[in-house]
Structure formats: structure tokens, C-alpha cells
N, C-alpha and C positions, 0 to 999 in steps of 0.2 A: 468388471474391474476396469478402471481407466488405464489405458496404455500410457507409455512415456510421453508421447506427443500430446495427448489430451491433457495430461497433467501440466505440461509446460505451457500450453495455451491458457489454461486456467490460471496458472501462476502469473503469466504476463498480464492477463486481464485484471487480476487482483492488484497488481502493482500499479497499473494505469489508473484504476479507481482511486487508490490511495494517493497517488500523485495529484489527481484532479482535486482531491479534497484538502490539499495543503494550502495554508495561508500564503499569499504572495511573499516572497523573500524580502527581507529588509524592513518589515513593518511589525510594530508592536501589537500584541494581542493578549487577551486574557484579562484577569481582574485588575491588573495595574495599568492597563492601556490608557486610561484617562489621564494619568500623570506621566507615565513613562513615554507615551507617544509625543506629548508636548516637548519634553526635554530632548528626545531624540531628534525631532524635527528642527529644533533651534540649534542643536549641536552640529547638524549637517550643513548649515548655511552660516558662514561667518559674516557678521555685520550686514544683515539683509537690507537691501534698499526697498524691498516690498515684502509685505506679509499677506498671505491668503489664509484667513482664519476660518476653519471649518469645524463642525460640531464633533466629528469623530474620525477614526482611522479609515473607515470605509470611504468617507468623503475625500480624505487625503489621497487614497489610492486612486479614486476616479479622476481627480484633478491632475495628479501626476501622470496617470496613464494617458489622458487626453493630451497633456503637454508634450509628452514624448512622441505621440502620433503626429503632433503638429511640427515636430522637428525642433522643439525647444528643450534646452538644458537649463532647468530652473536653478540648479546649484551654481552653474557658471554665471547665470544672470543675477545671482544673489537674491533669489526669491524664495522665501520659506513658506511652505504649505504646512500650517500648524493646526493639528487637532487639539482643540481647547478643552475637550472633555464635557461638552454640553453647553447649551445656550446660556445657562445661568453663570457660566464662568467668563463670559465676555468682558465684563467690567474689570475683573481682576487681571485677566491676561493683557488687556490693553494697557492698564495702568502700570503693570510690572514690566512688560516686554516691548511695548510699542512706543513710537514717538511721532510727533507731528511732521518730522522730516521724511518719514517713510510713506510710500504709497500703500494704503491699507484697504483691503477688500475683505468681505465676508460672504460665506455661502451657508444658507440655513434652510430648514424646512419651513413650510408655510405657517404651521401652527406655533413656530418659535419666533416669528418676526417681532412681535411686541416685546418679548423679553430681550431679544438681541438689541433692539433699538434703545431700550432702557439702559442697557449696559454701555452702549456707545455714547448715549447722551451724558451718562454719569462720568465717562472718561474724558469728555471734552474734546475728543479727537474726531476728525472727519473720516468716515468709513463708508465705502460703497457696499451695499447689501444686495446680494443676488439670491433669489428665492426659488427653491425647488417646490413644485406643485404636485402633490402635497409633500413629497420627499424625494430623495435621490433615487430610490429603487423604482418608484412609479415613473419618474422621468426616463429612466433607462429602459424600462419595459415598454413604454409608449414609443420611444425612439427606435428601438430594435424591432419591435413588433412581436406579437405572441408566438407566431410560428417559428421565428428565428430564435427566440428565447428558449422555446422547447427544444430546438435543435442543439442549442448550446448545452442545455441540461443533459441531453442524450450523449453528446460527445464527451462530457466530463463525468459520466458515471452516476448522474443523479436522477435519471428518468424514473427508476423504480421507486425511489424515495418520494418523488413528487406524486406518482400515482397513488401511493399509500396515503398521502395527505388528502388527495382528491376524494378518497373513499371515506374519510372521517365524516361523522355526522355533521359537524359544524361547517364543513366545507363542501359537502356533497351538493351538486347542482349550482354552485356559485359560478360566477363568470371566471373564465380561465385566467384573465389578467389579475383578478383579485386573489385567486389561488396562488399564482406565481409570486405576487407581492408578499403574501404570507410565507410562502416557502423560502424565498430568498432572505427575508428578514428574520426568520426564526432560527437563531443560532449565530453567535458572533463570527465563528470561523467561516460559515457559509456566506454571511453578509460581506465579509472582506473579500472572499474569493470571487464572488460574482460582481463586486464593484469593478474589479479588473476585467473579468471576462466580458461583461456586458458593455463596458466602456470601449473595449477593443472592438466588440461586435458593432457598436454604433459607429465607430470611426470607419470600419470596413465598408459601411454602406453610406458614408457621408451624412450621417444624421446624429451628430453629437447634440445632446440636449442643450438648449440655449443657456441655462445657468452656468454650465461647465465651460462652454465656449466664451461667454462674456466675462466670467471671472478671470480668465486667463488674458483675454484682450485688455482688460483694465489695468494689467500690470506691465504692459509693454512700454519700454522706454520711460519708466518712472510714472506711468499712469496715462500715457497718450495712446489711445486704442488704435489698432491697425485693422484692416479688413479681415473678416472672418475667413479662416482657412478650411473649416469643416462645416458641413451643413448642420443646421440646428433650428430649433423653434424658439421664437422670442419669448423670454420670460425674465424680467429684471425689475427690481425695485432699487431706487437709489436713496440713500439716507440723507437727511437734512444736513446742509453744510458741505456737501461733496463738491469739489471743484468741477466745473462744467466740462473740463477736458476728459473726465472719466465717464460721462453719461451719454456718449454718442449714440447709443442704440436704445435708450430708455423709452422712446416714444413709439417704437415699433410694435404693431399689434400682433397678438398671438395668432398663429395660423389655425 
């Protein structure tokens, strides 16, 4: 029979695990996230001078986490990070909420570039497009490194669940980075949680992925980029019609 001390330790451990699995405070999640997230983001920033359009709430969390680590207050700067609810919503969001007087940038996954560009072209607005290769989760895993990502999982109570995934027939023997990508992306709450945890981990070692760093640089002072504050790997695409002042790093080769 467990004594009082052992019971207390187990209770504390259980609480820590539950806390680790919480969605970051202040973010919309669940079935209505696609619409509620957009409204909440726009309500937070009055008359934005710049908009960072992202596909989903996990991208919003990553961008805002990196911004905070850079010492930037996007609300004070009147920069809205807007989860649009998927690449197919780009045209509608731009047409409804954006204007040519704003600095407009977008962050998307590699396989959504064509659809994002079609939406931008249909809107008639100039938008800088920054591309995650192939997606945000892969960028963060590469930047942080497999060993550090595993350490983050362990600290936040997910090591056992990850080992369970590794034992599944479909994932047994696969590369660990691929297993991590599947684990982090499998489940909306986990995806949101690790968007913050891994963005913080990347900033800790000065290796913020290039798309996250550049999408923020592009919004400084109405679209005039400043030198990078955090380490990152180049990866950027610029949409047709973008003012040249926003494309300062577009020719840098990927390391």
C-alpha cells in the first residue's frame, strides 16, 4: 500500500502531466477554431498596420512566441497574426479584412503555395509569402534537433505516449524525426502545445526557423526589414508584386 508521501508524489506528477498537456492560454482550439481564431485575432489588434496571415492557430502560436522572444509586442505595434482557417480561405480573408495600405505577409506550408498564390492574385493585393518546408512542425523539429525535441517531450510528460507510437506497426523502424512529426501533428491540442514549446526551444539555442524569423522581419516599421535577431535557416518565397523593401533576404541560399 502506498504511504502518504508516495501518494503525494504521484499526485504532483499527475498534475504536472495534465498541465503539460494544456493548450497555451489565450488561443482558440476545437471545432470552431477555424472561424473563432480569425475573429479573436482581429479583435485583439485595433486598426492593424500589418497582418501576418497564417493557416492555423498552431502557426499563430509559433509566430507570436518567436516575436515575444525577440522582444517584440505585436499588439502595441498593431500587427495582427491572423489564422485564416486554411489556405483556401486566403482570397476571402484578404478581400474582407485587408487593404493595400497595410503591410501584408503570409506563412504557409510548401504544398499550399499554389493555392495561397491563387488567393492572393484574386485579391489584387501584394503579399509576401514565406514557406515552411514542408510544414511548421518539420521546420521546428529540424531547428531544435531530434535529441532536444525528445527531451522536450520527456519534460512535458509525453515520452511514454511517443514510445507507444514508435511501437505501432506503421511507424516501427521509421526515422525518429518522421515519428516525431507524426506524433506532434496527431491531435489538435498537442499540435498547439508543441508549437509553443518547440518555438521556445528553438529560440533557446538561437535557431529559429527562417520562415518564422523572416515573416516577422517583414513587418517591422511597415515592411522595412531589420537584421535578424535570432539564428535561422533561410527559406523564403516572395509573391509577385511585392515591394522590394520586403524582400531583403529572398536571395539567401538554404544552409
